BAFI-3210 file (N, C-alpha, C; in Angstrom, 3 decimals, decimal comma, padded with zeros to 6 digits):
// residues 274
n [1|2|3|4|5|6|7|8|9|10|11|12|13|14|15|16|17|18|19|20|21|22|23|24|25|26|27|28|29|30|31|32|33|34|35|36|37|38|39|40|41|42|43|44|45|46|47|48|49|50|51|52|53|54|55|56|57|58|59|60|61|62|63|64|65|66|67|68|69|70|71|72|73|74|75|76|77|78|79|80|81|82|83|84|85|86|87|88|89|90|91|92|93|94|95|96|97|98|99|100|101|102|103|104|105|106|107|108|109|110|111|112|113|114|115|116|117|118|119|120|121|122|123|124|125|126|127|128|129|130|131|132|133|134|135|136|137|138|139|140|141|142|143|144|145|146|147|148|149|150|151|152|153|154|155|156|157|158|159|160|161|162|163|164|165|166|167|168|169|170|171|172|173|174|175|176|177|178|179|180|181|182|183|184|185|186|187|188|189|190|191|192|193|194|195|196|197|198|199|200|201|202|203|204|205|206|207|208|209|210|211|212|213|214|215|216|217|218|219|220|221|222|223|224|225|226|227|228|229|230|231|232|233|234|235|236|237|238|239|240|241|242|243|244|245|246|247|248|249|250|251|252|253|254|255|256|257|258|259|260|261|262|263|264|265|266|267|268|269|270|271|272|273|274]
n.u [000,958|001,969|003,722|002,149|000,813|002,767|003,606|001,428|001,541|003,964|003,384|001,080|002,157|003,903|002,286|000,881|002,835|003,582|001,243|000,852|003,183|003,587|003,256|005,619|006,255|003,959|003,743|006,008|005,298|002,936|004,151|005,928|003,938|002,474|004,651|005,414|002,991|002,584|004,723|004,063|001,891|002,610|004,122|002,117|000,590|002,328|003,945|005,216|008,386|011,607|013,335|011,207|011,598|012,702|010,690|008,820|010,263|009,911|007,132|006,604|008,140|006,658|004,005|004,832|005,643|003,194|002,327|004,665|005,164|002,995|003,657|005,313|004,379|002,119|-000,217|-001,400|-003,252|-003,542|-001,123|-000,834|-002,687|-001,469|001,142|000,403|-000,174|002,463|003,857|002,891|003,690|006,409|006,462|005,920|007,987|009,771|008,952|009,630|012,361|012,204|011,705|009,501|006,699|004,217|003,909|001,941|000,008|001,721|002,136|-000,523|-000,414|001,332|-000,133|-002,428|-001,630|-000,927|-003,608|-005,117|-003,651|-001,737|-003,199|-005,216|-004,007|-003,049|-005,661|-006,240|-004,345|-005,447|-007,861|-006,610|-006,231|-005,423|-003,415|-000,916|-000,454|-000,778|-002,545|-002,471|-004,400|-004,165|-005,949|-008,307|-007,122|-006,612|-009,104|-010,462|-009,142|-009,710|-012,235|-012,317|-010,577|-012,487|-014,697|-013,522|-012,684|-014,849|-016,686|-015,375|-015,328|-018,296|-019,044|-017,482|-018,915|-021,522|-022,166|-023,677|-024,762|-023,334|-021,339|-019,642|-019,068|-017,449|-015,333|-014,325|-014,590|-014,905|-016,462|-019,447|-022,864|-023,905|-021,725|-020,864|-023,124|-022,901|-020,352|-020,979|-023,007|-021,420|-019,600|-020,939|-021,622|-019,429|-018,484|-020,465|-019,730|-017,211|-017,851|-018,237|-015,962|-014,162|-014,010|-013,638|-015,341|-018,454|-021,402|-023,338|-021,462|-019,361|-021,288|-021,697|-019,251|-018,793|-020,685|-019,534|-017,215|-018,166|-019,408|-017,532|-015,135|-015,643|-015,867|-013,328|-011,874|-012,840|-012,101|-009,406|-008,948|-009,960|-008,067|-005,983|-006,655|-006,841|-004,494|-003,253|-002,545|-001,930|-001,666|-000,734|002,006|004,670|005,538|004,692|004,886|002,731|000,580|000,505|001,188|001,643|-000,447|-002,527|-003,140|-003,994|-005,913|-008,762|-008,785|-007,538|-009,227|-011,375|-010,791|-011,336|-014,051|-014,559|-013,411|-015,081|-017,676|-017,197|-017,099|-019,729|-021,218|-020,110|-019,544|-016,952|-015,757|-014,621|-012,239|-010,357]
n.v [-001,205|001,173|001,732|002,181|004,298|006,093|005,832|007,042|009,631|010,594|010,224|011,696|014,176|014,624|014,432|017,119|018,695|018,584|019,464|021,957|023,315|024,461|025,113|023,496|021,538|020,513|018,972|017,485|015,686|014,377|013,111|011,435|009,799|008,613|007,215|005,329|003,809|002,905|000,903|-000,923|-001,576|-002,894|-004,988|-006,548|-007,179|-008,107|-011,270|-013,797|-014,216|-014,808|-011,520|-009,755|-007,504|-005,600|-005,355|-004,240|-001,890|-000,785|-000,464|001,410|003,626|003,964|004,556|007,001|008,887|010,302|012,145|013,413|014,680|016,562|018,786|020,179|020,568|022,339|022,046|019,219|017,315|017,081|016,158|013,684|012,063|012,077|010,807|008,409|005,997|005,405|005,182|002,742|001,178|001,048|000,082|-002,787|-003,437|-003,271|-005,565|-007,509|-008,226|-008,912|-011,746|-012,760|-015,121|-014,074|-011,431|-009,744|-009,467|-008,469|-005,575|-004,927|-004,706|-002,417|-000,345|-000,293|000,750|003,300|004,336|003,730|004,861|007,062|008,847|009,606|011,226|013,297|014,473|015,407|017,467|019,420|019,777|020,990|023,672|024,103|022,658|024,147|025,064|027,750|029,135|027,637|025,768|024,837|024,259|022,873|020,245|019,352|019,384|017,346|015,193|015,143|014,259|011,699|010,621|010,753|009,326|006,815|006,447|006,756|004,702|002,600|002,827|003,003|000,594|-001,493|-000,988|-001,205|-002,739|-005,237|-006,370|-007,686|-006,238|-006,628|-009,504|-011,266|-010,130|-008,265|-009,123|-007,509|-005,308|-003,523|-002,823|-000,894|000,377|001,277|003,111|004,691|005,914|007,284|009,104|010,750|011,713|013,195|015,312|016,306|017,369|019,317|021,101|021,938|023,461|025,859|026,582|026,393|028,165|027,731|025,970|025,597|025,076|023,234|021,941|020,999|018,996|017,426|016,445|015,095|013,004|011,764|010,884|009,403|007,158|006,407|006,110|004,013|001,908|002,186|000,886|-001,649|-002,565|-002,630|-004,280|-006,686|-007,081|-007,630|-009,973|-011,557|-011,851|-013,023|-011,820|-009,753|-006,953|-004,306|-003,394|-002,896|-000,255|001,492|001,214|-000,724|000,206|-001,061|-000,646|002,080|002,013|000,707|002,840|004,905|003,939|004,605|007,293|007,454|006,119|007,562|009,907|010,877|010,924|012,855|015,176|014,826|015,378|018,021|019,173|018,668|019,983|022,678|023,455|023,247|025,796|025,790|024,389|026,009]
n.w [000,002|000,955|-001,292|-003,481|-002,770|-002,927|-005,281|-006,892|-005,682|-006,827|-009,488|-009,770|-009,270|-011,523|-013,697|-013,383|-013,249|-015,876|-017,343|-016,712|-016,836|-019,146|-022,567|-024,114|-021,903|-021,840|-024,565|-024,308|-022,120|-023,392|-025,427|-024,111|-022,552|-024,688|-025,977|-023,876|-023,645|-026,251|-026,374|-024,303|-025,606|-027,932|-026,970|-025,932|-028,383|-030,164|-031,420|-029,612|-030,621|-031,940|-032,518|-031,658|-029,847|-031,505|-033,340|-031,802|-031,400|-034,037|-034,075|-032,053|-032,747|-035,198|-034,404|-032,954|-034,682|-036,154|-033,943|-033,342|-035,835|-036,143|-034,727|-036,032|-038,836|-040,701|-042,112|-041,118|-041,399|-044,311|-044,930|-043,566|-044,964|-047,571|-047,013|-045,622|-047,345|-048,044|-045,705|-044,705|-046,968|-046,149|-043,939|-044,508|-046,013|-044,262|-042,794|-044,456|-044,199|-041,470|-041,158|-039,810|-038,712|-039,063|-040,832|-041,659|-039,875|-037,782|-039,009|-038,893|-036,254|-035,692|-036,969|-035,552|-033,142|-033,799|-034,304|-032,124|-029,771|-030,529|-032,386|-030,866|-028,868|-030,656|-031,198|-028,629|-028,534|-030,509|-028,560|-026,741|-027,616|-030,095|-032,794|-032,953|-030,776|-029,622|-028,240|-025,829|-023,503|-020,182|-018,487|-019,643|-020,353|-017,829|-016,859|-018,402|-017,682|-015,138|-015,079|-016,176|-014,050|-011,732|-012,864|-012,848|-010,181|-008,498|-009,637|-008,650|-005,914|-005,382|-006,615|-005,003|-002,465|-002,869|-005,215|-006,610|-009,293|-012,090|-014,653|-016,740|-016,883|-017,940|-019,077|-017,100|-014,251|-011,516|-012,109|-011,682|-012,414|-010,712|-009,800|-012,158|-012,709|-010,310|-010,682|-013,094|-012,595|-010,544|-012,241|-014,107|-012,029|-011,596|-013,825|-014,278|-012,057|-013,023|-015,004|-013,918|-013,048|-014,959|-017,879|-020,656|-022,041|-022,599|-020,323|-021,199|-023,240|-021,146|-019,764|-021,857|-022,174|-019,657|-019,821|-022,034|-020,783|-018,714|-020,357|-022,570|-021,256|-019,435|-021,397|-022,595|-020,574|-020,104|-022,959|-022,729|-020,777|-022,106|-023,923|-022,474|-021,013|-023,221|-023,955|-021,428|-019,235|-016,071|-015,936|-018,077|-017,980|-015,963|-014,961|-013,183|-009,967|-007,982|-009,789|-012,090|-015,762|-017,834|-019,995|-018,350|-016,751|-018,548|-020,248|-020,181|-020,645|-023,201|-024,721|-024,666|-025,588|-028,875|-028,734|-026,797|-028,280|-030,601|-029,291|-028,568|-031,207|-031,971|-030,343|-030,094|-032,431|-033,339|-032,747|-030,007|-030,460|-031,750]
ca.u [-000,255|002,981|004,554|001,159|000,560|004,002|003,727|000,362|001,685|004,856|002,608|000,032|003,041|004,605|001,188|000,375|003,789|003,711|000,238|000,606|004,441|003,607|003,164|006,454|006,380|002,685|003,946|006,846|004,378|002,378|005,101|006,488|003,043|002,247|005,843|005,285|001,674|002,884|005,698|003,394|000,684|003,216|004,377|000,769|-000,035|003,287|003,937|006,643|009,267|013,069|013,122|010,268|012,018|012,958|009,411|008,467|010,741|009,239|005,896|006,931|008,550|005,483|003,054|005,321|005,826|002,397|002,586|005,998|004,705|002,043|004,365|006,193|003,688|000,995|-001,535|-001,001|-004,202|-003,424|000,184|-001,081|-003,242|-000,626|002,251|-000,060|000,218|003,914|004,454|002,365|004,561|007,483|006,431|005,864|009,170|010,591|008,440|010,147|013,434|012,343|011,493|008,487|005,755|003,089|004,157|000,601|-000,514|002,589|001,830|-001,793|-000,370|001,931|-001,064|-003,061|-000,758|-001,158|-005,092|-005,401|-002,936|-001,445|-003,924|-006,253|-003,381|-003,143|-006,813|-005,775|-003,749|-006,555|-008,900|-005,901|-006,138|-005,104|-002,204|000,322|-000,637|-000,544|-003,666|-002,622|-005,017|-003,757|-007,164|-008,990|-006,611|-006,759|-010,415|-010,880|-008,592|-010,396|-013,551|-011,938|-010,623|-013,690|-015,538|-013,044|-012,751|-016,377|-016,936|-014,863|-015,884|-019,555|-019,214|-017,239|-019,496|-023,015|-022,240|-024,320|-024,939|-022,191|-021,627|-019,538|-018,262|-016,620|-014,229|-014,110|-015,437|-015,324|-017,057|-020,821|-023,793|-024,159|-020,324|-020,832|-024,063|-022,555|-019,284|-021,467|-023,501|-020,460|-018,899|-021,806|-021,921|-017,931|-018,697|-021,306|-019,080|-016,123|-018,608|-018,157|-014,485|-013,292|-015,103|-013,183|-016,070|-020,180|-021,928|-023,873|-020,114|-019,318|-021,992|-021,666|-017,629|-019,164|-021,487|-018,440|-016,370|-018,836|-019,687|-016,511|-014,184|-015,893|-015,581|-011,817|-011,203|-013,254|-011,380|-007,832|-009,323|-010,011|-006,738|-004,758|-007,300|-006,461|-002,823|-003,166|-001,548|-002,933|-001,081|000,122|003,495|005,311|006,449|003,996|004,882|001,374|-000,396|000,783|001,533|001,135|-001,782|-003,552|-003,566|-004,364|-006,658|-010,076|-008,795|-007,148|-010,573|-012,508|-010,449|-012,000|-015,056|-014,206|-013,268|-016,289|-018,544|-016,701|-017,289|-020,979|-021,935|-019,361|-019,179|-015,632|-015,201|-013,647|-011,013|-009,426]
ca.v [-000,073|002,499|001,870|002,338|005,952|006,868|005,933|007,622|011,086|010,883|010,160|012,911|015,590|014,436|014,982|018,455|019,668|018,711|019,918|023,342|023,909|025,303|024,057|022,650|020,250|019,385|018,111|016,298|014,844|013,627|012,039|010,286|009,016|007,786|006,149|004,062|003,018|002,173|-000,201|-001,869|-002,493|-003,727|-006,252|-007,355|-007,317|-008,766|-012,399|-013,796|-015,073|-013,804|-010,368|-009,017|-006,258|-004,967|-004,973|-003,084|-000,481|-000,287|-000,197|002,585|004,718|004,273|005,397|008,466|009,587|011,326|012,887|014,406|015,355|017,613|019,975|020,842|020,740|023,245|021,228|017,971|016,499|016,536|015,539|012,298|011,333|011,933|010,187|007,308|004,935|005,376|004,528|001,542|000,229|001,247|-000,891|-004,131|-003,699|-003,822|-006,993|-008,422|-008,182|-009,304|-013,115|-013,171|-015,770|-013,059|-010,121|-008,930|-009,126|-007,304|-004,606|-004,515|-004,183|-001,083|000,693|-000,252|001,491|004,657|004,684|003,553|005,483|008,397|009,965|010,392|012,329|014,087|015,081|016,390|018,803|020,030|020,272|022,002|024,848|023,927|021,686|024,787|025,130|029,169|029,317|026,137|025,908|023,701|023,754|022,073|018,751|018,555|019,145|016,128|013,997|014,894|013,735|010,217|009,989|010,830|008,115|005,658|006,526|006,674|003,618|001,432|002,984|002,675|-000,852|-002,061|-000,967|-001,539|-003,667|-006,619|-006,940|-007,593|-005,258|-007,580|-010,414|-012,331|-009,457|-007,460|-009,633|-006,666|-003,955|-003,723|-001,921|000,224|001,117|002,147|004,278|005,829|006,740|008,240|010,519|011,593|012,691|014,246|016,420|017,086|018,273|020,653|021,994|022,332|024,470|027,211|026,918|026,433|028,766|027,499|025,542|025,891|024,103|022,152|021,107|020,056|018,036|016,252|015,916|014,447|011,964|010,914|010,388|008,211|006,021|005,595|005,869|002,523|001,068|002,214|000,322|-002,769|-002,855|-003,042|-005,490|-007,449|-007,056|-008,106|-011,183|-012,200|-012,125|-013,980|-010,930|-009,037|-005,484|-003,959|-003,113|-002,851|000,790|002,123|000,089|-000,825|000,215|-001,588|000,254|003,239|001,922|000,536|004,090|005,901|003,348|005,043|008,530|007,295|005,689|008,511|011,258|010,802|010,992|014,233|015,815|014,668|016,088|019,319|019,642|018,764|020,951|023,845|023,908|023,360|026,949|025,776|023,849|026,757]
ca.w [-000,087|001,040|-002,696|-004,293|-002,599|-003,212|-006,885|-007,050|-005,574|-008,068|-010,871|-010,025|-009,456|-012,806|-014,655|-013,119|-013,745|-017,460|-018,032|-016,206|-016,891|-020,396|-023,861|-024,433|-021,294|-022,365|-025,589|-023,823|-021,596|-024,342|-026,153|-023,044|-022,213|-025,947|-026,065|-022,841|-024,017|-027,370|-025,884|-023,691|-026,695|-028,954|-026,096|-025,868|-029,539|-031,252|-031,010|-029,037|-031,531|-032,335|-033,040|-030,952|-029,327|-032,701|-033,737|-030,492|-031,723|-034,873|-033,252|-031,140|-034,077|-036,137|-033,479|-032,370|-035,927|-036,256|-032,848|-033,323|-036,967|-035,688|-034,091|-037,282|-039,911|-040,733|-042,693|-040,888|-042,221|-045,755|-044,924|-043,223|-046,080|-048,641|-046,593|-044,937|-047,932|-048,086|-044,313|-044,646|-047,551|-045,697|-042,684|-045,490|-046,621|-042,970|-042,242|-045,581|-043,415|-040,330|-041,022|-038,945|-039,383|-038,955|-041,302|-041,927|-038,399|-037,380|-039,505|-038,334|-034,731|-035,673|-037,149|-034,186|-032,370|-034,425|-034,289|-030,720|-028,951|-031,262|-033,131|-029,691|-028,166|-031,529|-030,985|-027,524|-029,118|-030,660|-027,960|-025,817|-028,083|-031,639|-033,103|-032,973|-029,081|-029,455|-027,306|-024,792|-022,226|-019,341|-017,511|-020,716|-020,371|-016,657|-016,951|-019,066|-016,935|-013,544|-015,464|-016,214|-012,753|-011,088|-013,133|-012,493|-008,704|-008,185|-010,077|-007,974|-004,516|-005,348|-006,819|-004,048|-001,156|-003,155|-006,314|-006,631|-010,688|-012,951|-015,765|-018,110|-015,985|-018,931|-019,395|-016,043|-013,285|-010,652|-012,620|-011,700|-012,669|-009,565|-009,537|-013,402|-012,521|-009,418|-011,276|-014,073|-011,865|-010,014|-013,276|-014,480|-011,112|-011,561|-015,078|-013,818|-011,345|-013,834|-015,945|-012,982|-012,716|-016,366|-018,812|-021,717|-022,454|-022,266|-019,339|-022,377|-023,434|-019,921|-019,523|-022,922|-021,939|-018,647|-020,376|-022,628|-019,885|-018,059|-021,160|-023,157|-020,146|-019,070|-022,438|-022,700|-019,664|-020,738|-024,102|-022,565|-019,949|-023,201|-024,781|-021,450|-020,847|-024,505|-023,782|-020,175|-018,252|-014,998|-016,202|-019,261|-017,515|-014,251|-014,992|-011,852|-009,055|-007,596|-010,653|-013,489|-016,527|-018,416|-020,431|-017,436|-016,338|-019,519|-021,127|-020,454|-021,310|-024,568|-025,594|-024,668|-026,363|-029,976|-028,344|-026,642|-029,867|-031,400|-028,678|-028,962|-032,485|-032,148|-029,314|-030,016|-033,888|-033,699|-032,394|-028,843|-030,964|-032,478]
c.u [000,838|003,264|003,299|000,927|001,721|003,818|002,832|000,814|002,979|004,255|001,567|001,133|003,509|003,363|000,934|001,565|003,938|002,425|000,506|002,092|004,550|003,305|004,047|006,397|004,982|003,034|004,719|005,971|003,420|003,049|005,597|005,328|002,640|003,419|005,715|003,822|001,906|003,766|005,032|002,243|001,204|003,670|003,268|000,361|000,822|003,679|005,219|007,436|010,524|012,668|012,043|010,463|012,112|011,687|008,681|008,925|010,434|007,800|005,615|007,302|007,332|004,522|003,608|005,292|004,586|002,319|003,760|005,748|003,933|002,724|005,423|005,611|002,646|-000,246|-001,158|-001,886|-003,992|-002,301|000,056|-001,710|-002,421|000,748|001,800|000,247|001,727|004,378|004,013|003,393|005,768|007,468|006,408|007,192|010,053|010,402|009,189|011,854|013,632|012,104|010,690|007,427|004,375|003,258|003,023|000,092|000,560|002,316|000,525|-001,667|000,299|000,790|-002,102|-002,638|-001,085|-002,696|-005,402|-004,913|-002,482|-002,255|-005,089|-005,286|-002,877|-004,486|-006,841|-005,157|-004,473|-007,247|-007,961|-005,831|-005,546|-003,703|-000,986|000,436|-000,326|-001,420|-003,477|-003,415|-004,584|-005,136|-008,195|-008,565|-006,650|-008,199|-011,088|-010,068|-009,394|-011,595|-013,314|-011,768|-011,719|-014,345|-014,967|-012,975|-014,019|-016,916|-016,605|-015,280|-017,374|-019,709|-018,613|-018,014|-021,081|-023,088|-022,646|-024,369|-023,800|-022,356|-021,174|-018,352|-017,350|-015,344|-013,497|-014,943|-015,851|-015,849|-018,694|-021,561|-023,960|-022,992|-020,295|-021,702|-023,387|-021,237|-019,711|-022,054|-022,626|-019,557|-019,420|-021,961|-020,378|-017,975|-019,439|-020,437|-017,913|-016,878|-018,263|-016,816|-013,847|-014,112|-014,610|-014,378|-017,320|-020,485|-022,464|-022,519|-019,806|-019,908|-021,983|-020,106|-018,034|-019,518|-020,503|-017,473|-016,890|-019,092|-018,472|-015,229|-014,226|-015,498|-014,157|-011,244|-011,593|-012,514|-010,116|-007,957|-009,368|-008,784|-005,725|-005,445|-006,875|-004,691|-002,413|-002,358|-002,555|-002,673|-000,442|001,558|003,495|006,037|005,918|004,004|003,529|000,314|-000,666|001,320|000,944|-000,283|-002,852|-004,089|-004,293|-005,426|-007,937|-009,839|-008,470|-008,392|-011,393|-012,221|-010,958|-013,314|-015,306|-014,139|-014,538|-017,552|-018,594|-017,264|-019,039|-021,890|-021,460|-019,152|-017,807|-014,928|-014,298|-012,305|-010,098|-008,683]
c.v [001,393|002,778|002,346|003,865|006,654|007,104|007,092|009,186|011,491|011,207|011,481|014,428|015,807|015,138|016,369|019,392|019,807|019,268|021,299|024,060|024,516|024,326|023,207|021,432|019,374|018,491|017,066|015,116|014,039|012,689|011,114|009,331|007,775|006,749|004,994|003,369|002,404|000,876|-000,963|-002,621|-002,816|-005,052|-007,136|-007,706|-008,162|-010,252|-012,761|-014,988|-013,951|-012,564|-009,374|-007,685|-005,118|-004,501|-004,141|-001,795|000,220|000,033|001,226|004,087|004,949|005,070|006,849|009,372|010,712|012,521|013,934|015,450|016,669|018,919|020,742|021,130|021,333|022,528|019,757|016,961|015,922|015,777|014,189|011,438|011,058|010,692|008,739|006,047|004,292|004,788|003,310|000,423|000,100|000,157|-002,524|-004,541|-004,018|-005,185|-007,962|-008,914|-008,784|-010,892|-013,531|-014,305|-014,996|-011,874|-009,366|-008,395|-008,065|-005,840|-004,120|-003,877|-002,732|-000,222|000,683|000,669|002,993|005,216|004,642|004,318|006,898|009,326|010,417|011,438|013,438|014,973|016,083|017,520|019,755|020,479|021,217|023,353|024,890|023,296|022,523|025,272|026,922|029,588|028,165|026,355|024,472|023,085|022,841|020,358|018,494|018,639|017,631|014,995|013,802|014,006|011,914|009,907|009,792|009,463|006,746|005,454|005,944|005,412|002,509|001,643|002,500|001,131|-001,538|-002,095|-001,265|-002,235|-004,858|-007,212|-006,769|-006,997|-006,156|-008,533|-011,063|-011,685|-008,911|-008,050|-008,602|-005,660|-004,482|-002,709|-000,820|000,762|002,049|003,257|005,054|006,519|007,521|009,556|011,286|012,331|013,451|015,700|017,197|017,669|019,629|021,620|022,423|023,719|026,068|027,600|027,082|026,913|028,498|026,814|025,672|024,936|022,968|021,270|020,565|018,858|016,921|015,558|014,793|013,009|010,781|010,324|008,791|006,716|005,473|005,297|004,421|001,707|000,952|000,950|-001,169|-003,260|-003,108|-004,328|-006,913|-008,105|-007,866|-009,605|-012,149|-012,659|-013,005|-012,958|-010,078|-007,358|-005,388|-003,912|-003,001|-001,230|001,873|001,027|000,215|-000,471|-000,054|-000,492|001,210|003,326|001,481|001,845|005,138|005,129|003,955|006,378|008,434|006,984|006,793|009,928|011,431|011,363|012,479|015,263|016,037|015,398|017,490|020,059|019,553|019,825|022,246|024,319|023,927|024,681|026,620|024,874|024,574|027,429]
c.w [000,045|-000,553|-003,550|-004,106|-003,068|-004,740|-007,170|-006,866|-006,549|-009,302|-010,838|-010,255|-011,082|-014,012|-014,628|-013,537|-015,463|-017,936|-017,990|-016,341|-018,311|-021,933|-024,234|-023,426|-021,414|-023,567|-025,257|-023,108|-022,347|-025,038|-025,303|-022,763|-023,598|-026,255|-025,105|-023,360|-025,363|-027,365|-025,147|-024,413|-027,263|-028,198|-026,109|-027,321|-030,534|-030,549|-030,475|-029,961|-031,409|-032,846|-032,547|-030,633|-030,524|-033,322|-032,761|-030,952|-032,907|-034,624|-032,760|-032,095|-034,509|-035,454|-033,144|-033,567|-036,005|-035,320|-032,856|-034,738|-036,760|-035,272|-034,882|-038,658|-039,693|-041,059|-042,449|-041,337|-043,402|-045,805|-044,653|-044,307|-047,242|-048,427|-046,036|-045,871|-048,098|-046,876|-044,248|-045,568|-047,151|-044,691|-043,507|-045,913|-045,129|-042,501|-043,359|-044,992|-042,216|-040,052|-039,817|-039,593|-039,718|-039,522|-041,090|-040,603|-037,498|-037,702|-039,098|-036,826|-034,894|-036,015|-036,078|-033,327|-032,555|-034,163|-032,993|-029,772|-029,462|-031,418|-031,690|-028,951|-029,255|-031,252|-029,716|-027,669|-029,324|-029,685|-026,822|-026,103|-029,287|-031,534|-032,920|-031,437|-028,630|-028,288|-026,344|-023,762|-021,485|-018,703|-018,622|-020,520|-018,940|-016,321|-017,165|-018,096|-015,461|-014,061|-015,688|-015,022|-011,799|-011,311|-012,682|-010,914|-007,959|-008,328|-009,045|-006,394|-004,356|-005,661|-005,837|-002,498|-001,823|-004,359|-006,140|-008,061|-011,240|-014,218|-016,868|-017,184|-016,973|-019,198|-018,059|-014,863|-011,939|-010,903|-012,245|-012,029|-011,907|-009,531|-010,950|-013,093|-011,465|-010,151|-012,566|-013,641|-011,170|-011,016|-013,926|-013,576|-011,178|-012,939|-014,857|-013,260|-011,887|-014,575|-015,335|-012,940|-014,164|-017,315|-020,179|-022,652|-021,774|-021,169|-020,156|-022,689|-022,272|-019,685|-020,409|-022,814|-020,835|-018,883|-021,110|-021,746|-019,145|-019,110|-021,840|-022,312|-019,896|-020,303|-022,702|-021,743|-019,816|-021,904|-023,443|-021,619|-020,829|-023,817|-023,666|-021,319|-022,300|-024,835|-022,546|-019,164|-017,488|-015,532|-017,457|-019,141|-016,306|-014,121|-013,697|-010,992|-008,376|-008,149|-011,668|-014,426|-017,002|-019,024|-019,545|-016,992|-017,459|-020,145|-021,389|-021,342|-022,654|-025,377|-025,852|-025,525|-027,711|-029,732|-027,880|-027,482|-030,389|-030,698|-028,782|-030,190|-032,838|-031,301|-029,380|-031,582|-034,159|-033,155|-031,035|-029,335|-031,795|-031,655]
res [m|r|q|r|v|i|t|a|i|v|f|a|a|a|m|l|g|g|i|y|g|g|k|l|t|f|q|i|l|c|i|l|i|v|a|g|c|l|w|e|l|m|k|l|l|l|p|e|e|e|g|k|m|l|r|q|v|v|g|l|a|t|g|l|l|p|l|v|a|i|s|v|m|d|d|f|g|m|t|l|i|i|f|a|p|a|l|i|s|v|l|f|i|i|e|l|f|n|s|s|k|t|p|f|a|n|v|a|s|y|l|t|g|v|f|y|v|s|i|p|f|i|l|l|q|f|i|a|g|g|h|t|l|h|d|y|s|p|h|r|v|f|g|l|l|l|l|i|w|t|n|d|t|m|a|y|f|v|g|s|q|f|g|r|r|k|l|f|e|r|i|s|p|k|k|t|w|e|g|t|i|g|g|g|i|s|t|l|l|m|a|w|g|l|s|f|l|i|k|d|f|t|p|l|q|w|l|a|l|g|a|v|a|a|v|f|g|t|f|g|d|l|v|e|s|m|l|k|r|s|d|g|v|k|d|s|g|d|l|l|p|g|h|g|g|l|l|d|r|f|d|a|f|i|f|a|l|p|f|f|w|l|a|l|m|i|f|g|g|g|e|s|l|q]
***
């Protein structure tokens, strides 16, 4: 328990420092989180065979490339569309020399890292104030994280105290409907409170973001649990003693990010992403 508490304190301090240290520290924080999550994801997805570590490096580099590129390219969307086919072709060429028994599955794993981890954090860059980050707002990022953490924490607390009906026993035996509903209500209340403190988004937008955190944050946790069960492991990694890996800590946030972006587009017409 002591190790778990110490890890949580250090983790929270690193997150707050990265978010509120400015746009550069925020970008560095995002790159480090994505790198760690990609490394753990590739370890789970890629088969156990000779040369696996090299393939993990390829998956890491493939996933980081779009996130790094967004910092230096003005028209990232068009650039990605133009160069994506070339990138996929390069991945196939790499597999030609890797002598793997599952080359096409490996390429699919690399691309899964891009869409599952990297692109959601690219969308976070836009949510935070635009991909150039000239108008970077740390409060937006902290608010979204607080919604996810509220949902996770309250779902666990309510579920452990009052949970009776299993939500998805095949994937996550400990999750209950009572905990999920309790987490969702608490998250909506948190979103309502944030609307008074952080004026970047309207009250309607905050409530929409709260609903996204409650629904898709829960799905994100279930999806990662499904991934770990398919690989027969308890945690995605051991980087955070007492808490597992980075992917364990950010699974809900990563999964919810595209829907956060979509909710802001629907309820704000895109103005809040400028």
